[in-house]
C-alpha positions as a printed NumPy array, in Angstrom:
array([[210.062, 151.402,   9.743],
       [207.015, 149.269,   8.714],
       [206.916, 145.716,  10.044],
       [207.875, 143.141,   7.405],
       [205.533, 140.622,   9.084],
       [202.42 , 142.733,   8.646],
       [203.337, 144.664,   5.497],
       [201.99 , 143.34 ,   2.219],
       [205.289, 144.268,   0.626],
       [206.91 , 141.743,   2.995],
       [204.585, 138.929,   2.147],
       [202.223, 138.956,   5.175],
       [199.326, 138.515,   2.772],
       [200.144, 134.84 ,   2.915],
       [198.876, 134.522,   6.503],
       [195.246, 133.618,   6.894],
       [192.858, 133.666,   9.784],
       [190.441, 135.935,  11.487],
       [192.909, 137.146,  14.067],
       [195.394, 138.344,  11.443],
       [192.744, 140.78 ,  10.145],
       [191.671, 141.844,  13.64 ],
       [195.305, 142.585,  14.641],
       [195.737, 144.774,  11.551],
       [192.444, 146.606,  12.204],
       [193.07 , 147.266,  15.899],
       [194.211, 150.791,  16.893],
       [197.424, 149.943,  18.733],
       [198.353, 153.585,  19.127],
       [196.118, 153.658,  22.248],
       [198.471, 151.197,  23.96 ],
       [202.14 , 151.273,  24.974],
       [202.932, 149.125,  21.88 ],
       [202.303, 152.106,  19.617],
       [201.174, 151.989,  15.961],
       [201.572, 148.7  ,  14.115],
       [204.181, 150.189,  11.743],
       [206.552, 150.871,  14.674],
       [206.528, 147.408,  16.184],
       [209.915, 145.85 ,  16.949],
       [211.367, 142.986,  14.959],
       [211.117, 140.588,  17.937],
       [207.431, 141.455,  18.505],
       [206.583, 140.905,  14.85 ],
       [208.339, 137.533,  14.858],
       [206.502, 136.459,  18.008],
       [203.141, 137.419,  16.491],
       [204.035, 135.554,  13.29 ],
       [204.796, 132.439,  15.345],
       [201.592, 132.842,  17.376],
       [199.29 , 133.18 ,  14.351],
       [200.729, 130.132,  12.71 ],
       [200.139, 127.783,  15.649],
       [197.04 , 125.515,  15.798],
       [197.385, 125.413,  19.611],
       [195.674, 128.173,  21.629],
       [198.389, 130.801,  22.173],
       [198.202, 134.211,  23.771],
       [201.082, 136.645,  24.107],
       [201.176, 139.133,  26.949],
       [203.427, 142.011,  25.816],
       [204.993, 144.615,  28.019],
       [204.596, 145.086,  31.735],
       [200.738, 145.48 ,  31.485],
       [200.61 , 142.264,  29.442],
       [198.689, 143.516,  26.385],
       [196.931, 140.46 ,  24.937],
       [197.585, 139.266,  21.366],
       [196.224, 135.8  ,  20.534],
       [195.464, 133.425,  17.673],
       [192.269, 131.889,  16.306],
       [192.434, 128.838,  18.579],
       [192.617, 131.025,  21.683],
       [189.646, 133.089,  20.505],
       [187.55 , 129.924,  20.712],
       [188.779, 129.326,  24.272],
       [187.985, 132.967,  25.229],
       [184.318, 132.423,  24.385],
       [182.149, 135.51 ,  24.841],
       [185.117, 137.661,  25.806],
       [186.467, 137.535,  22.278],
       [187.276, 139.917,  20.537],
       [187.239, 142.314,  23.516],
       [190.337, 140.722,  25.014],
       [192.501, 141.837,  22.074],
       [194.772, 144.706,  23.138],
       [193.564, 144.604,  26.798],
       [195.954, 144.283,  29.743],
       [195.633, 140.723,  31.018],
       [194.521, 141.733,  34.543],
       [191.632, 143.745,  33.072],
       [190.778, 141.076,  30.518],
       [190.524, 138.316,  33.161],
       [189.827, 140.176,  36.441],
       [188.602, 137.032,  38.247],
       [192.162, 135.581,  37.998],
       [194.057, 138.862,  38.159],
       [196.3  , 137.751,  41.023],
       [197.21 , 134.542,  39.192],
       [198.19 , 136.456,  36.03 ],
       [200.122, 139.033,  38.037],
       [202.352, 136.235,  39.32 ],
       [202.791, 134.958,  35.734],
       [203.943, 138.377,  34.504],
       [206.305, 138.925,  37.424],
       [207.893, 135.482,  37.031],
       [208.329, 135.404,  33.25 ],
       [209.444, 139.013,  32.791],
       [212.123, 138.136,  35.322],
       [213.26 , 135.324,  32.983],
       [211.464, 132.398,  34.63 ],
       [208.951, 129.896,  33.246],
       [205.756, 128.352,  34.65 ],
       [203.73 , 125.265,  33.841],
       [200.518, 123.8  ,  35.293],
       [198.801, 120.484,  34.714],
       [194.998, 120.414,  34.974],
       [194.931, 123.799,  36.665],
       [191.439, 124.459,  38.061],
       [190.12 , 128.01 ,  37.618],
       [186.732, 129.72 ,  37.643],
       [186.319, 131.958,  34.562],
       [183.544, 134.126,  33.191],
       [183.548, 133.16 ,  29.518],
       [179.845, 133.122,  28.634],
       [178.358, 135.53 ,  31.157],
       [178.379, 133.184,  34.144],
       [181.06 , 131.514,  36.295],
       [182.464, 128.302,  34.82 ],
       [184.66 , 125.747,  36.52 ],
       [187.425, 124.919,  33.991],
       [190.63 , 122.878,  33.96 ],
       [193.649, 123.721,  31.779],
       [197.222, 122.771,  31.022],
       [199.152, 126.088,  31.066],
       [202.703, 126.807,  29.91 ],
       [204.291, 130.251,  30.27 ],
       [207.665, 131.324,  28.751],
       [209.386, 134.728,  28.39 ],
       [209.583, 136.329,  24.905],
       [212.815, 138.34 ,  24.373],
       [212.807, 141.814,  22.88 ],
       [215.292, 143.165,  20.334],
       [217.775, 143.668,  23.174],
       [217.455, 140.048,  24.315],
       [215.776, 140.934,  27.621],
       [212.279, 139.494,  28.331],
       [209.688, 141.833,  26.809],
       [206.597, 139.633,  26.954],
       [205.144, 136.261,  27.911],
       [203.993, 133.504,  25.56 ],
       [201.212, 131.343,  27.059],
       [200.1  , 127.964,  25.71 ],
       [196.546, 127.218,  26.854],
       [195.185, 123.683,  26.49 ],
       [191.731, 123.208,  28.063],
       [191.23 , 119.835,  29.759],
       [187.788, 120.507,  31.236],
       [185.987, 117.792,  29.283],
       [188.533, 115.168,  30.246],
       [188.488, 116.213,  33.888],
       [184.684, 116.169,  34.048],
       [184.647, 112.726,  32.471],
       [187.277, 111.544,  34.928],
       [185.294, 112.928,  37.85 ],
       [182.14 , 111.203,  36.67 ],
       [184.054, 107.979,  36.215],
       [185.402, 108.206,  39.736],
       [181.934, 108.975,  41.139],
       [180.479, 106.024,  39.22 ],
       [183.228, 103.74 ,  40.494],
       [182.65 , 104.97 ,  44.036],
       [178.908, 104.439,  43.742],
       [179.514, 100.978,  42.308],
       [181.841, 100.104,  45.166],
       [179.327, 101.352,  47.742],
       [176.492,  99.42 ,  46.102],
       [178.641,  96.329,  45.892],
       [179.608,  96.68 ,  49.543],
       [175.948,  97.092,  50.555],
       [175.015,  94.028,  48.528],
       [177.758,  91.935,  50.135],
       [176.776,  93.265,  53.549],
       [173.126,  92.382,  52.905],
       [174.066,  88.938,  51.648],
       [176.23 ,  88.295,  54.687],
       [173.585,  89.583,  57.167],
       [170.377,  87.643,  57.715],
       [168.275,  90.247,  55.839],
       [168.469,  88.642,  52.376],
       [165.686,  86.108,  51.847],
       [167.016,  84.87 ,  48.518],
       [168.135,  85.567,  44.938],
       [165.838,  84.981,  41.942],
       [165.736,  85.161,  38.148],
       [162.469,  85.414,  36.239],
       [162.753,  84.288,  32.605],
       [160.179,  86.443,  30.826],
       [160.178,  84.404,  27.618],
       [159.418,  81.081,  29.348],
       [157.698,  82.591,  32.444],
       [159.878,  80.316,  34.621],
       [161.089,  81.51 ,  38.016],
       [164.309,  80.158,  39.505],
       [166.19 ,  81.008,  42.686],
       [168.438,  79.814,  45.458],
       [167.531,  77.747,  48.516],
       [166.71 ,  80.781,  50.661],
       [164.269,  82.044,  48.029],
       [162.6  ,  78.621,  47.886],
       [162.214,  78.456,  51.677],
       [160.787,  81.987,  51.771],
       [157.996,  80.981,  49.337],
       [157.561,  77.519,  50.922],
       [158.499,  75.875,  47.589],
       [160.626,  72.744,  46.92 ],
       [164.275,  73.765,  46.686],
       [165.045,  71.399,  43.759],
       [162.16 ,  72.726,  41.651],
       [163.051,  76.346,  42.339],
       [166.69 ,  75.777,  41.435],
       [165.638,  74.187,  38.129],
       [162.852,  76.678,  37.45 ],
       [159.09 ,  76.478,  37.957],
       [156.099,  78.516,  36.665],
       [155.954,  82.008,  38.124],
       [152.281,  81.5  ,  39.064],
       [153.339,  79.03 ,  41.791],
       [155.19 ,  81.761,  43.646],
       [152.432,  84.338,  43.051],
       [149.989,  82.14 ,  44.993],
       [151.973,  82.851,  48.168],
       [151.69 ,  86.656,  47.852],
       [148.997,  88.56 ,  49.77 ],
       [146.02 ,  89.207,  47.431],
       [145.964,  92.915,  48.375],
       [149.524,  93.311,  47.021],
       [148.946,  91.823,  43.515],
       [147.994,  95.057,  41.764],
       [150.874,  97.037,  43.22 ],
       [153.404,  94.336,  42.308],
       [152.16 ,  94.07 ,  38.701],
       [152.257,  97.857,  38.273],
       [155.857,  97.979,  39.456],
       [156.847,  95.224,  36.976],
       [155.12 ,  97.004,  34.083],
       [156.752, 100.31 ,  34.985],
       [160.218,  98.737,  35.202],
       [159.866,  97.176,  31.723],
       [158.254, 100.219,  30.08 ],
       [160.595, 102.855,  31.519],
       [163.68 , 100.65 ,  31.932],
       [164.118, 101.767,  35.542],
       [165.225,  99.678,  38.54 ],
       [162.579,  97.418,  40.042],
       [161.492,  97.783,  43.664],
       [158.341,  96.389,  45.213],
       [157.247,  95.763,  48.791],
       [154.748,  92.942,  49.381],
       [153.728,  90.254,  51.872],
       [154.397,  86.509,  51.602],
       [152.276,  83.92 ,  53.414],
       [154.072,  81.817,  56.014],
       [153.419,  78.245,  57.123],
       [151.366,  79.397,  60.129],
       [149.112,  81.545,  57.93 ],
       [150.694,  84.858,  58.893],
       [152.39 ,  87.193,  56.397],
       [155.91 ,  88.581,  56.279],
       [156.978,  91.772,  54.508],
       [159.765,  91.565,  51.904],
       [161.379,  93.956,  49.43 ],
       [162.044,  92.629,  45.91 ],
       [164.758,  94.629,  44.172],
       [166.181,  94.049,  40.708],
       [166.21 ,  95.106,  37.053],
       [165.08 ,  93.947,  33.644],
       [167.564,  92.774,  30.987],
       [166.72 ,  93.415,  27.32 ],
       [167.753,  91.757,  24.049],
       [169.322,  93.364,  20.969],
       [165.88 ,  94.167,  19.579],
       [164.789,  95.793,  22.866],
       [162.626,  92.877,  23.964],
       [162.566,  92.067,  27.734],
       [164.429,  88.831,  28.471],
       [165.241,  88.272,  32.13 ],
       [164.345,  89.75 ,  35.481],
       [167.111,  89.066,  38.064],
       [166.697,  90.354,  41.614],
       [167.152,  89.912,  45.334],
       [164.571,  89.427,  48.105],
       [165.209,  91.34 ,  51.364],
       [163.456,  90.895,  54.699],
       [161.819,  94.216,  55.762],
       [159.186,  92.842,  58.134],
       [160.515,  94.507,  61.299],
       [160.954,  97.793,  59.47 ],
       [157.347,  97.714,  58.218],
       [156.054,  96.875,  61.686],
       [158.041,  99.824,  63.079],
       [156.71 , 102.078,  60.306],
       [153.125, 101.029,  61.062],
       [153.634, 101.674,  64.761],
       [155.182, 105.054,  63.985],
       [152.282, 105.855,  61.67 ],
       [149.778, 104.969,  64.371],
       [151.729, 106.972,  66.921],
       [151.832, 109.95 ,  64.552],
       [148.1  , 109.656,  63.941],
       [147.424, 109.5  ,  67.671],
       [149.692, 112.494,  68.22 ],
       [147.882, 114.461,  65.516],
       [144.559, 113.597,  67.136],
       [145.86 , 114.691,  70.529],
       [147.204, 117.947,  69.108],
       [143.907, 118.558,  67.352],
       [142.002, 117.821,  70.546],
       [144.316, 120.119,  72.543],
       [143.862, 122.936,  70.019],
       [140.101, 122.43 ,  70.079],
       [140.049, 122.359,  73.871],
       [142.174, 125.491,  74.039],
       [139.855, 127.284,  71.618],
       [136.867, 126.279,  73.722],
       [138.578, 127.441,  76.913],
       [139.486, 130.779,  75.319],
       [135.917, 131.205,  74.087],
       [134.52 , 130.42 ,  77.532],
       [136.994, 132.858,  79.068],
       [135.915, 135.619,  76.657],
       [132.279, 134.879,  77.478],
       [133.006, 134.916,  81.207],
       [134.882, 138.223,  80.947],
       [132.003, 139.711,  78.969],
       [129.465, 138.577,  81.549],
       [131.707, 139.877,  84.35 ],
       [131.881, 143.302,  82.692],
       [128.109, 143.41 ,  82.193],
       [127.664, 142.256,  85.803],
       [129.739, 145.122,  87.132],
       [127.673, 147.603,  85.147],
       [124.297, 146.162,  86.147],
       [125.344, 145.97 ,  89.803],
       [126.127, 149.687,  89.84 ],
       [122.853, 150.512,  88.098],
       [120.903, 148.365,  90.587],
       [122.491, 150.192,  93.542],
       [121.407, 153.634,  92.316],
       [118.03 , 152.27 ,  91.23 ],
       [117.361, 150.8  ,  94.687],
       [118.133, 154.143,  96.32 ],
       [115.576, 155.855,  94.088],
       [113.026, 153.102,  94.751],
       [113.577, 153.544,  98.51 ],
       [112.806, 157.259,  98.296],
       [109.662, 156.591,  96.249],
       [108.466, 153.696,  98.419],
       [109.163, 155.508, 101.672],
       [107.223, 158.598, 100.641],
       [104.339, 156.488,  99.344],
       [104.051, 154.762, 102.72 ],
       [104.16 , 158.132, 104.471],
       [101.495, 159.454, 102.122],
       [ 99.302, 156.43 , 102.828],
       [ 99.529, 157.117, 106.582],
       [ 98.529, 160.764, 106.1  ],
       [ 95.3  , 159.846, 104.333],
       [ 94.139, 156.568, 105.906],
       [ 90.439, 157.241, 105.179],
       [ 90.907, 158.405, 101.582],
       [ 90.138, 155.235,  99.589],
       [ 91.   , 156.851,  96.269],
       [ 94.388, 158.009,  97.538],
       [ 95.006, 154.608,  99.105],
       [ 94.24 , 152.916,  95.772],
       [ 96.696, 155.174,  93.923],
       [ 99.344, 154.526,  96.546],
       [ 98.898, 150.747,  96.308],
       [ 99.201, 150.864,  92.502],
       [102.414, 152.874,  92.833],
       [103.744, 150.536,  95.52 ],
       [103.031, 147.603,  93.203],
       [105.22 , 149.255,  90.569],
       [107.913, 149.752,  93.21 ],
       [107.735, 146.034,  94.056],
       [108.159, 145.136,  90.403],
       [111.101, 147.486,  90.147],
       [112.608, 145.949,  93.268],
       [112.219, 142.491,  91.768],
       [113.909, 143.648,  88.575],
       [116.737, 145.163,  90.607],
       [117.061, 141.918,  92.581],
       [117.403, 139.992,  89.337],
       [120.108, 142.399,  88.166],
       [121.979, 141.962,  91.434],
       [121.627, 138.208,  91.149],
       [123.231, 138.215,  87.705],
       [125.926, 140.651,  88.881],
       [126.549, 138.398,  91.905],
       [125.857, 141.317,  94.261],
       [122.732, 139.986,  96.014],
       [122.953, 139.209,  99.709],
       [122.832, 135.443, 100.188],
       [121.815, 133.735, 103.411],
       [123.115, 130.209, 102.786],
       [122.271, 127.229, 104.927],
       [122.998, 123.511, 104.796],
       [120.406, 122.025, 102.407],
       [119.254, 118.634, 101.197],
       [118.144, 118.99 ,  97.517],
       [115.401, 116.369,  98.   ],
       [113.808, 118.286, 100.899],
       [113.936, 121.506,  98.878],
       [111.836, 120.042,  96.102],
       [109.419, 118.351,  98.509],
       [108.427, 121.779,  99.725],
       [108.071, 123.126,  96.186],
       [106.104, 120.399,  94.399],
       [102.672, 121.975,  94.829],
       [103.949, 125.466,  93.994],
       [105.608, 124.185,  90.801],
       [102.447, 122.496,  89.602],
       [100.333, 125.627,  90.183],
       [102.877, 127.829,  88.395],
       [103.332, 125.511,  85.413],
       [ 99.731, 124.467,  84.796],
       [ 97.904, 121.182,  84.477],
       [ 99.17 , 120.471,  80.923],
       [102.766, 120.166,  82.167],
       [103.896, 116.88 ,  83.69 ],
       [106.767, 117.013,  86.178],
       [109.153, 114.06 ,  86.302],
       [111.346, 114.478,  89.399],
       [114.313, 112.139,  89.906],
       [116.317, 113.32 ,  92.915],
       [118.647, 110.924,  94.744],
       [117.76 , 109.996,  98.319],
       [121.463, 109.874,  99.207],
       [122.296, 113.283,  97.755],
       [125.296, 115.123,  99.16 ],
       [124.423, 118.254, 101.167],
       [124.936, 121.682,  99.622],
       [125.409, 125.094, 101.249],
       [123.159, 127.56 ,  99.407],
       [120.532, 130.232,  99.909],
       [117.4  , 128.092,  99.858],
       [115.088, 130.866,  98.675],
       [117.369, 131.742,  95.768],
       [117.702, 128.07 ,  94.802],
       [113.921, 127.701,  94.798],
       [113.625, 130.805,  92.594],
       [116.263, 129.431,  90.223],
       [114.478, 126.071,  89.857],
       [111.14 , 127.805,  89.331],
       [112.624, 130.14 ,  86.697],
       [114.125, 127.228,  84.786],
       [110.87 , 125.273,  84.956],
       [108.894, 128.242,  83.598],
       [111.42 , 128.673,  80.766],
       [111.071, 124.957,  79.97 ],
       [107.274, 125.253,  79.931],
       [107.43 , 128.179,  77.504],
       [109.895, 126.292,  75.268],
       [107.369, 123.433,  75.018],
       [104.509, 125.904,  74.37 ],
       [102.725, 124.869,  77.557],
       [102.55 , 121.104,  76.966],
       [104.924, 118.232,  77.682],
       [107.168, 116.805,  80.371],
       [109.747, 118.698,  82.392],
       [112.326, 116.49 ,  84.059],
       [114.096, 117.681,  87.205],
       [117.037, 115.484,  88.146],
       [119.89 , 115.479,  90.602],
       [123.071, 113.479,  90.927],
       [126.317, 113.429,  92.841],
       [129.24 , 114.053,  90.479],
       [132.979, 114.575,  90.71 ],
       [134.352, 117.187,  88.299],
       [137.902, 116.685,  87.061],
       [140.435, 119.24 ,  85.845],
       [139.594, 118.616,  82.18 ],
       [135.942, 119.524,  82.736],
       [136.777, 122.568,  84.884],
       [139.41 , 124.013,  82.513],
       [138.498, 127.595,  81.6  ],
       [135.184, 127.526,  83.555],
       [136.372, 129.287,  86.734],
       [135.264, 126.363,  88.887],
       [137.477, 124.142,  91.037],
       [137.632, 120.348,  90.541],
       [135.923, 118.313,  93.262],
       [132.598, 116.899,  94.44 ],
       [129.402, 118.615,  93.291],
       [125.658, 118.089,  93.264],
       [124.257, 118.605,  89.762],
       [120.615, 119.759,  89.604],
       [119.2  , 119.689,  86.048],
       [115.997, 120.963,  84.444],
       [115.33 , 119.282,  81.092],
       [112.65 , 119.826,  78.448],
       [111.885, 118.532,  74.963],
       [110.946, 121.92 ,  73.573],
       [112.223, 123.867,  70.563],
       [115.804, 124.054,  71.839],
       [118.316, 126.782,  71.055],
       [120.415, 127.58 ,  68.009],
       [124.142, 128.036,  68.511],
       [123.753, 131.815,  68.185],
       [121.06 , 131.925,  70.875],
       [123.11 , 129.623,  73.118],
       [126.072, 132.011,  73.007],
       [123.939, 134.847,  74.427],
       [121.638, 132.861,  76.737],
       [123.15 , 134.112,  80.018],
       [123.335, 137.766,  79.016],
       [120.89 , 140.054,  80.841],
       [117.869, 141.326,  78.878],
       [118.483, 138.799,  76.098],
       [115.31 , 136.902,  75.249],
       [113.747, 135.145,  72.27 ],
       [110.23 , 135.661,  73.587],
       [107.869, 138.319,  72.143],
       [108.246, 141.831,  73.489],
       [106.549, 142.258,  76.844],
       [106.565, 138.561,  77.688],
       [109.966, 138.388,  79.403],
       [112.57 , 140.625,  81.039],
       [115.401, 138.424,  79.756],
       [116.808, 138.135,  83.275],
       [115.744, 134.588,  84.215],
       [118.798, 132.687,  82.984],
       [121.187, 135.504,  83.865],
       [119.813, 135.45 ,  87.444],
       [120.356, 131.681,  87.632],
       [123.891, 132.078,  86.276],
       [124.797, 134.768,  88.817],
       [123.271, 132.924,  91.787],
       [125.033, 129.627,  91.006],
       [128.362, 131.349,  90.361],
       [128.002, 133.335,  93.593],
       [127.36 , 130.051,  95.421],
       [130.712, 128.702,  94.171],
       [129.175, 126.572,  91.422],
       [128.871, 126.415,  87.659],
       [126.023, 126.507,  85.145],
       [125.897, 124.862,  81.723],
       [123.289, 124.639,  78.991],
       [123.084, 121.65 ,  76.657],
       [120.692, 122.365,  73.821],
       [119.918, 121.235,  70.3  ],
       [117.57 , 123.145,  68.076],
       [114.356, 121.207,  67.57 ],
       [115.243, 118.613,  70.243],
       [115.237, 120.375,  73.599],
       [117.392, 121.901,  76.323],
       [118.953, 120.909,  79.634],
       [120.198, 123.46 ,  82.159],
       [122.664, 122.007,  84.676],
       [123.502, 123.722,  87.975],
       [126.591, 122.388,  89.782],
       [126.768, 123.217,  93.523],
       [129.853, 122.261,  95.56 ],
       [129.396, 119.525,  98.121],
       [129.203, 120.971, 101.63 ],
       [131.543, 119.73 , 104.344],
       [129.644, 121.548, 107.137],
       [127.818, 119.662, 109.862],
       [124.091, 119.565, 109.275],
       [122.03 , 121.593, 111.786],
       [119.822, 119.676, 114.159],
       [116.775, 121.664, 113.121],
       [115.749, 124.56 , 110.949],
       [116.219, 127.92 , 112.681],
       [112.969, 129.285, 114.049],
       [111.966, 132.893, 113.729],
       [112.056, 134.823, 116.996],
       [108.712, 135.581, 118.565],
       [110.203, 138.502, 120.427],
       [109.098, 141.701, 118.751],
       [108.266, 143.991, 121.619],
       [106.663, 147.327, 121.099],
       [108.838, 150.358, 120.433],
       [110.337, 151.741, 123.601],
       [111.555, 155.076, 122.191],
       [115.157, 153.992, 121.535],
       [117.66 , 156.379, 119.96 ],
       [118.755, 155.443, 116.447],
       [121.649, 157.039, 114.537],
       [120.875, 157.093, 110.773],
       [124.033, 157.288, 108.63 ],
       [123.115, 157.849, 104.959],
       [124.824, 159.945, 102.252],
       [121.747, 160.164,  99.973],
       [119.673, 163.078, 101.295],
       [116.383, 161.751,  99.903],
       [116.854, 158.292, 101.361],
       [117.993, 159.805, 104.693],
       [114.968, 162.079, 105.002],
       [112.554, 159.242, 104.214],
       [114.195, 156.914, 106.737],
       [114.088, 159.595, 109.454],
       [110.376, 160.226, 108.859],
       [109.53 , 156.506, 108.955],
       [111.521, 155.966, 112.147],
       [109.97 , 158.96 , 113.876],
       [106.472, 157.739, 113.005],
       [107.445, 154.384, 114.511],
       [108.251, 156.22 , 117.777],
       [112.028, 156.255, 117.687],
       [114.275, 159.162, 118.565],
       [116.473, 159.812, 115.478],
       [119.921, 161.328, 114.99 ],
       [121.464, 161.723, 111.502],
       [124.878, 161.839, 109.862],
       [125.557, 162.359, 106.145],
       [128.747, 160.274, 106.184],
       [130.985, 158.083, 108.298],
       [133.174, 160.94 , 109.567],
       [130.235, 162.858, 111.001],
       [128.816, 159.706, 112.556],
       [132.14 , 158.82 , 114.176],
       [132.475, 162.382, 115.487],
       [129.067, 162.162, 117.181],
       [129.933, 158.851, 118.773],
       [133.391, 159.995, 119.894],
       [131.797, 163.06 , 121.579],
       [129.851, 160.672, 123.837],
       [126.489, 160.669, 122.094],
       [124.658, 157.583, 123.326],
       [122.641, 155.612, 120.795],
       [120.746, 152.337, 121.037],
       [121.325, 151.314, 117.394],
       [123.255, 152.499, 114.359],
       [121.307, 152.262, 111.071],
       [123.91 , 152.819, 108.311],
       [124.169, 152.56 , 104.558],
       [126.909, 150.174, 103.496],
       [128.479, 152.171, 100.677],
       [129.377, 155.757, 101.538],
       [132.016, 158.252, 100.438],
       [134.737, 159.43 , 102.761],
       [137.535, 158.078, 104.867],
       [135.4  , 156.376, 107.53 ],
       [133.552, 153.374, 106.089],
       [130.494, 151.576, 107.39 ],
       [132.728, 148.637, 108.34 ],
       [134.726, 151.003, 110.585],
       [131.5  , 151.98 , 112.393],
       [130.705, 148.29 , 112.809],
       [134.136, 147.67 , 114.376],
       [133.569, 150.566, 116.806],
       [130.115, 149.239, 117.729],
       [131.479, 145.752, 118.5  ],
       [134.197, 147.141, 120.789],
       [131.726, 148.956, 123.094],
       [130.677, 147.45 , 126.44 ],
       [128.038, 146.368, 125.877],
       [128.212, 146.259, 122.084],
       [126.016, 148.698, 120.181],
       [123.62 , 146.974, 117.753],
       [124.164, 147.884, 114.118],
       [121.858, 147.391, 111.129],
       [123.179, 147.784, 107.588],
       [121.095, 148.825, 104.591],
       [122.137, 148.917, 100.941],
       [121.215, 148.403,  97.326],
       [124.237, 146.06 ,  97.213],
       [127.325, 145.721,  99.369],
       [130.293, 145.45 ,  96.988],
       [131.719, 142.927,  99.468],
       [132.293, 145.633, 102.087],
       [130.543, 143.705, 104.895],
       [130.392, 140.263, 103.331],
       [132.445, 137.666, 101.563],
       [131.047, 136.958,  98.105],
       [127.784, 138.585,  99.354],
       [127.381, 135.877, 102.005],
       [126.733, 137.535, 105.381],
       [128.181, 136.272, 108.625],
       [125.827, 135.228, 111.425],
       [126.354, 138.466, 113.436],
       [125.79 , 140.822, 110.487],
       [122.294, 142.225, 109.879],
       [121.277, 143.759, 106.564],
       [118.017, 145.331, 105.372],
       [118.05 , 145.474, 101.578],
       [116.633, 148.492,  99.733],
       [113.861, 149.162,  98.991],
       [112.225, 148.185, 102.271],
       [108.739, 148.694, 103.714],
       [107.949, 150.286, 107.092],
       [106.87 , 146.852, 108.324],
       [110.162, 145.267, 107.276],
       [112.113, 148.107, 108.861],
       [110.231, 147.818, 112.143],
       [110.541, 144.03 , 112.251],
       [114.29 , 144.118, 111.587],
       [114.865, 146.868, 114.159],
       [113.021, 144.966, 116.877],
       [114.893, 141.776, 116.011],
       [118.293, 143.486, 116.197],
       [117.464, 145.421, 119.354],
       [116.155, 142.275, 121.009],
       [119.555, 140.621, 120.564],
       [121.702, 143.474, 121.888],
       [124.19 , 142.547, 124.472],
       [124.783, 139.13 , 122.947],
       [128.42 , 138.231, 122.216]])
């Protein structure tokens, strides 16, 4: 039977409102309510009541709670209207589904619910909203009198609640501000209260304010020109104070300004002026009340903190810079170490080849003593061998593989023996300015290598000055600290610094970075091997010291060599060369050499010198000969050989014999097999390759002459 409420024949055309039309148009047959024409009498009456109410009402019908609501509720629903119409309430408001489930269970069981200022979070306009509502829920009976639905009255109180919250926050802020003001007034921090009358430009205040500005209390209480007080403010603070006043008046914001006030002793104290500007009905500024607070200690603390922060930043910056420099020096040192290892290996093989060439040239010269042409060719070739040997020596010096023979030295005595040589090498257009201390600490170095290093540096300085100018050679006792030694692979302690300084063209930063690398030179091709500075670097490092270059392009350069101070006792006198070099007596010499060419040349030279020669291609064969009882007068062995038995093992065997068997080493370089940092002990004898027959004979006689010692 058609519903009288919604049928035109029953007068429902008298109801107005958007929702009345939407309810008629909705297809209710898709819900459990069924078509509109079949609605029950109780449902129609409830809808009639709902549509006629100006209060937001929504009815939830049936167990699912199908939603039917009026125009006022549609406004509350926001963007969810009209999609809520006919939807089960838990689907319509899923964010509060549990809340609505409790409502349905309670009211369909005959109960009622009410909430005052219920806080919920709803999605009404596409985003979560915090809302407050008064909610009233009552059961709606069906035709049989049992609860068939729920009528909900929804009154939103969000605006009132937000206003109440803001009021409470404002009251709380006011109370806190008032408490702070009372606390400040009761503490000693407040320096006074003031009022500045902008229309009369008169400034008045309490006694504390007057004492702060060193003004008469009576005049301040009655009011005096503002300029009187301004005279006591630090001149550097005028502009800032005026800007703050102008900003407060123009923008109607609170006034705050920090400035200094002169005291009776001429010093200044920091204060904070805080206040506001009061305006008249026409918007004109009238009065400027405020409070003066003592902030002097705070400002002093802030300044100290600022200085501390600045110092800390400078220290951090310095530490970062120092670390970068250390890392760069470490990279440079590692690069030079790698190059040194390579050049040392090359020099070893090169010296072996030079020994074969030199040995055969000497043999050839002895075969044709009357052939002047042949002798001339041989001497030219031997000159080339000497140059090659010098080049190899420079490579070994850079690689720190040269054999050093250090002694206790006085730097002043070293130069005294070199003065004439330096002047001849440098030329008459170079002036030498030598400033060596007479109380210099002793150093333990190879004197010949030190002389070569000084001469190399002096020649470099001469070339940098294009042959004219003054070269200064200086020395000083210095103590290097940890900061200086960081990243330089040198230990802190006492050193003697020998410097060679010129006022030549200097070096660019790019040239300076490569100065110690072998074969690097800025001179024209053919004028330099590029090994001078690298040789100096290797020699000083091998002597336990450190080398630095200080240079500025267009100004000049200074090369500094730091040698550690020696703690050894100075010898009474320089060692004298032995006069004992007796003629060959036909001794038996065991030659141990893995290079066949070098071995054959050595055997030939020794035989021509009158020695009886035995040979072994490695340490194992040599040890086998000796263990079988072969008697020898001297072992002549290469230092570096393949195999299990090393040259050092042969040396140990020779020392254990009674009497000990003399042993003479030979090598291109030792790789620290028989030495420590290429510094030989007193009882170790080494003949460096390439060697001449004369050098070989002299060394053999010297070693044989000392047999039996120790």
